[in-house]
C-alpha positions in Angstrom: -31.6 -14.7 40.8 -32.3 -18.4 40.7 -32.6 -18.3 37.0 -29.2 -16.4 36.5 -27.7 -19.2 38.8 -29.3 -22.0 36.6 -27.8 -20.8 33.5 -24.4 -19.9 35.0 -24.3 -16.4 34.1 -20.5 -16.1 34.8 -20.0 -18.8 32.2 -22.1 -17.0 29.8 -20.0 -13.8 30.2 -16.9 -15.7 29.6 -18.3 -17.2 26.2 -19.4 -13.6 25.2 -15.9 -12.2 26.1 -14.2 -14.9 24.1 -16.2 -14.3 21.1 -15.9 -10.5 21.2 -12.2 -11.0 21.5 -11.9 -13.5 18.7 -13.9 -10.8 16.6 -11.8 -7.7 17.7 -8.4 -9.1 18.5 -8.1 -11.7 15.9 -10.3 -11.4 13.0 -10.2 -7.5 12.8 -6.3 -7.3 12.9 -6.1 -9.9 9.9 -8.6 -7.9 7.8 -6.7 -4.6 8.7 -3.3 -6.2 7.6 -4.8 -7.2 4.1 -6.5 -3.7 3.7 -10.3 -5.1 4.3 -12.9 -2.7 5.9 -13.7 -3.4 9.4 -16.1 -2.1 11.9 -19.3 -2.1 9.6 -20.4 -5.6 10.7 -20.7 -5.4 14.4 -24.6 -6.1 14.3 -23.5 -9.5 12.8 -21.2 -10.4 15.4 -23.7 -9.2 18.1 -26.4 -11.4 16.7 -23.8 -14.2 16.8 -22.9 -13.5 20.4 -26.6 -13.2 21.5 -27.5 -16.5 19.8 -24.5 -18.5 21.2 -25.1 -17.4 24.8 -28.7 -18.1 24.5 -28.1 -21.8 23.2 -25.4 -22.2 25.8 -27.7 -21.1 28.6 -30.4 -23.6 27.3 -27.7 -26.3 27.6 -27.1 -25.6 31.1 -30.9 -25.8 31.8 -31.5 -29.0 30.1 -28.3 -30.4 31.7 -29.6 -29.6 35.2 -33.1 -30.7 34.3 -31.7 -34.3 33.4 -29.2 -34.5 36.3 -31.6 -33.9 39.3 -31.0 -37.0 40.8 -27.2 -37.1 40.4 -26.9 -33.6 41.7 -28.9 -34.3 44.8 -26.0 -36.7 45.5 -23.1 -34.7 44.4 -24.0 -31.3 45.2 -27.4 -31.1 47.1 -26.8 -27.5 48.3 -26.6 -26.3 44.5 -29.7 -27.9 43.3 -32.1 -25.6 41.7 -34.2 -27.6 39.1 -37.0 -29.3 41.1 -36.2 -27.5 44.1 -36.5 -23.5 43.7 -37.5 -23.8 40.2 -39.9 -26.6 39.1 -39.3 -29.1 36.6 -41.9 -27.8 34.2 -40.8 -24.2 34.5 -37.2 -25.4 33.8 -38.2 -27.2 30.6 -40.2 -24.2 29.3 -37.2 -21.9 29.9 -34.9 -24.3 28.1 -37.2 -24.3 25.0 -37.5 -20.5 25.1 -33.7 -20.1 25.3 -32.8 -22.7 22.8 -35.5 -21.7 20.5 -34.7 -18.1 20.4 -31.0 -18.7 20.2 -31.6 -21.3 17.2 -33.6 -19.0 15.3 -31.4 -16.1 15.7 -28.7 -18.2 14.4 -30.5 -19.5 11.6 -31.6 -16.2 10.4 -27.9 -15.0 10.7 -26.9 -17.9 8.5 -29.5 -17.1 5.9 -28.6 -13.2 5.9 -24.9 -14.1 5.4 -25.6 -16.9 3.0 -23.5 -19.5 5.1 -24.6 -23.1 5.1 -21.7 -24.0 7.7 -23.0 -21.4 10.2 -26.5 -22.7 9.8 -25.2 -26.3 10.2 -23.5 -25.4 13.4 -26.5 -23.7 14.9 -28.6 -26.5 14.1 -26.0 -29.2 15.2 -25.2 -27.7 18.6 -28.6 -27.8 20.3 -28.9 -31.3 19.2 -25.6 -32.2 20.6 -26.4 -30.5 24.0 -29.8 -32.2 24.3 -28.5 -35.6 23.7 -25.6 -35.1 25.9 -27.8 -34.1 28.8 -30.2 -37.0 28.0 -27.9 -39.8 27.5 -24.3 -39.3 26.4 -23.2 -37.5 29.5 -23.2 -40.9 31.2 -21.5 -42.7 28.6 -17.5 -43.4 28.4 -15.6 -40.5 26.7 -18.4 -39.5 24.2 -20.0 -37.0 26.7 -16.7 -35.4 27.3 -16.0 -34.9 23.7 -19.5 -33.6 22.9 -19.1 -30.7 25.5 -15.4 -30.1 24.3 -16.7 -29.9 20.5 -19.3 -27.5 21.7 -16.7 -25.3 23.3 -14.5 -25.4 20.3 -17.4 -24.3 18.1 -18.2 -21.5 20.1 -14.8 -20.1 19.1 -14.4 -21.3 15.6 -18.0 -19.9 14.6 -16.5 -16.4 14.9 -14.0 -17.2 11.9 -16.9 -18.9 10.0 -19.1 -15.9 10.2 -16.0 -13.6 9.4 -15.3 -15.6 6.2 -19.1 -15.6 5.2 -19.2 -11.8 5.6 -16.2 -11.4 3.4 -17.8 -13.6 0.7 -20.9 -11.6 0.8 -19.0 -8.4 0.4 -16.4 -9.4 -2.2 -16.2 -11.9 -5.0 -15.5 -15.3 -3.5 -13.0 -16.3 -6.2 -10.8 -13.4 -5.8 -11.1 -13.6 -2.1 -9.9 -17.2 -2.2 -6.8 -16.0 -4.0 -5.7 -14.1 -0.8 -4.6 -15.7 2.3 -7.2 -13.9 4.5 -9.6 -16.8 4.8 -6.9 -19.3 5.7 -5.4 -16.9 8.4 -9.0 -16.4 9.9 -9.6 -20.1 10.1 -6.0 -21.1 11.2 -6.2 -18.5 14.1 -9.7 -19.1 15.1 -9.2 -22.8 14.6 -6.2 -22.6 16.9 -7.9 -20.9 19.6 -10.8 -23.4 19.2 -8.3 -26.4 19.4 -7.0 -25.0 22.7 -10.4 -24.6 24.1 -11.3 -28.2 23.0 -8.4 -29.7 24.9 -8.9 -27.6 28.1 -12.6 -28.4 28.1 -12.0 -32.1 27.7 -9.3 -31.9 30.8 -12.0 -30.1 32.8 -14.9 -32.3 32.0 -12.7 -35.3 33.0 -11.8 -33.8 36.2 -15.5 -32.9 36.9 -16.2 -36.6 36.5 -13.6 -37.5 39.0 -15.3 -34.8 41.3 -18.8 -36.3 40.7 -17.9 -40.1 40.7 -20.1 -40.7 43.6 -23.3 -39.8 42.3 -22.5 -40.9 38.9 -21.8 -44.5 40.3 -25.0 -44.4 42.1 -26.9 -43.7 38.8 -24.9 -46.3 36.9 -23.1 -43.9 34.7 -20.0 -44.9 32.7 -17.8 -42.1 32.9 -14.0 -42.6 32.7 -13.4 -42.6 36.5 -15.9 -45.4 37.0 -15.0 -47.4 34.1 -11.0 -47.0 34.5 -10.6 -46.0 37.8 -9.0 -42.8 39.5 -5.2 -44.0 38.7 -5.8 -44.8 35.1 -7.9 -41.7 34.6 -5.2 -39.6 35.9 -2.6 -41.0 33.5 -4.9 -40.1 30.7 -5.1 -36.4 32.0 -1.3 -36.4 32.2 -1.3 -37.5 28.4 -3.8 -34.8 27.7 -1.6 -32.0 29.5 1.7 -33.4 27.7 0.0 -33.4 24.4 -1.4 -29.6 25.0 2.2 -28.6 25.9 3.7 -30.4 22.8 1.0 -28.7 20.6 1.5 -25.1 22.0 5.3 -25.5 21.4 4.7 -27.0 18.0 2.6 -23.9 16.9 5.0 -21.5 18.2 8.0 -22.8 16.3 6.3 -23.6 13.2 3.3 -21.3 12.7 3.9 -18.0 14.7 4.9 -15.4 12.2 6.3 -13.0 14.6 10.0 -12.0 15.3 11.3 -12.1 18.8 10.2 -14.6 21.7 7.2 -12.6 23.2 4.8 -15.6 22.3 7.1 -18.2 23.6 7.5 -16.4 26.8 3.8 -16.1 27.2 3.3 -19.9 26.4 5.9 -20.9 28.9 4.9 -18.7 31.8 1.2 -18.3 31.0 0.3 -21.7 29.9 3.1 -24.4 30.2 4.0 -23.8 33.8 0.3 -23.6 34.9 -0.3 -26.8 32.8 2.4 -28.6 34.8 1.2 -27.3 38.0 -2.3 -28.7 36.9 -0.8 -32.0 36.4 0.7 -32.0 40.0 -2.5 -31.0 41.6 -4.3 -33.7 39.7 -1.7 -36.2 41.1 -2.3 -35.0 44.7 -6.1 -34.6 44.4 -8.2 -37.1 46.3 -11.5 -35.6 47.2 -14.4 -33.3 46.0 -13.0 -30.1 47.3 -9.4 -30.7 45.8 -11.0 -31.6 42.3 -13.1 -28.5 42.5 -9.9 -26.5 43.0 -8.1 -28.3 40.1 -11.3 -27.2 37.8 -10.8 -23.7 38.8 -7.1 -23.9 37.5 -8.3 -25.3 34.5 -10.5 -22.1 33.8 -7.8 -19.9 34.7 -5.6 -21.5 32.1 -8.3 -21.3 29.4 -8.7 -17.6 30.2 -5.0 -17.0 29.9 -5.1 -19.0 26.5 -8.0 -16.8 25.1 -6.2 -13.6 26.3 -3.3 -14.3 24.0 -5.7 -12.9 21.6 -4.5 -9.5 22.8 -0.9 -10.3 22.6 -1.5 -11.4 18.9 -3.2 -8.0 18.2 -0.1 -6.2 19.8 2.2 -8.1 17.6 0.1 -7.7 14.4 0.2 -3.9 15.2 4.0 -4.1 15.7 4.7 -6.2 12.7 2.3 -4.8 10.0 1.7 -1.3 11.2 -2.0 -1.6 11.8 -3.7 0.5 14.5 -4.3 -1.0 18.0 -8.1 -0.8 18.7 -7.9 2.4 16.4 -5.8 4.3 18.9 -2.2 3.9 17.9 0.5 1.8 16.1 2.9 -0.3 18.2 6.4 0.9 17.4 
């Protein structure tokens, strides 16, 4: 049970669900729309999900390994590494998780002949190691690394999908269709949203953990800029996120009607405005922790738009919804 707590199993489940949704509710509808066969490549996506979850789990372990002293100040009741699980056992656990995840990812990349996929599976474990060992304590760069890793875990589904298409069809002919562009555009859009929300959440977490970070001489944004300036930076990120959502809706959403706009306004923009208000009001750890929970909810709502996307694709292009029926 302690090992499950150490790897944040709920977060790992969330990662797996996101990748499953990208596969079944974004990639597959696009393939169906243009007449490509789907459903015969599930084993590749399963390997992708397992590899990503293992590397993510390893990232949580190594983060706690390097953060023992800080965590004893910020959250002493939650410390596992060096308490119920020894430092040595934690390091071995990290090596097993990350090693297996990286090997699986590289085998998958070799299997589908994708250099980009292999590069991501080599880059991400390295980023997570250096983040935990050093960059986490640095100004901005630590937040950006975690945000990038979060975005890559979404985008990588699109990378695999295009790689699989290129192994099954002539690459030159495939590039004459809009399919690769559609896959990269949509998975990239979800990845961009994940990047922004993760960045916001990481800064809020730094505000929550300021006491321990200051004790260990970290240079996070709240320590270098102070709470007030950091909050203004967060307001800027929130406004940018809202502007980006509206821009995408008005310029890139190919569906008739205002279903997407309603979803964006009520599911994302209003919660983002509430998030900004709660950030303004927050002054202590418990309040910042509640704000973090709201960012996770907003990210979940953003990811669940993939189901709306599938619904609208079915309605617009006459494809079956999960192989069950066509939306009229």
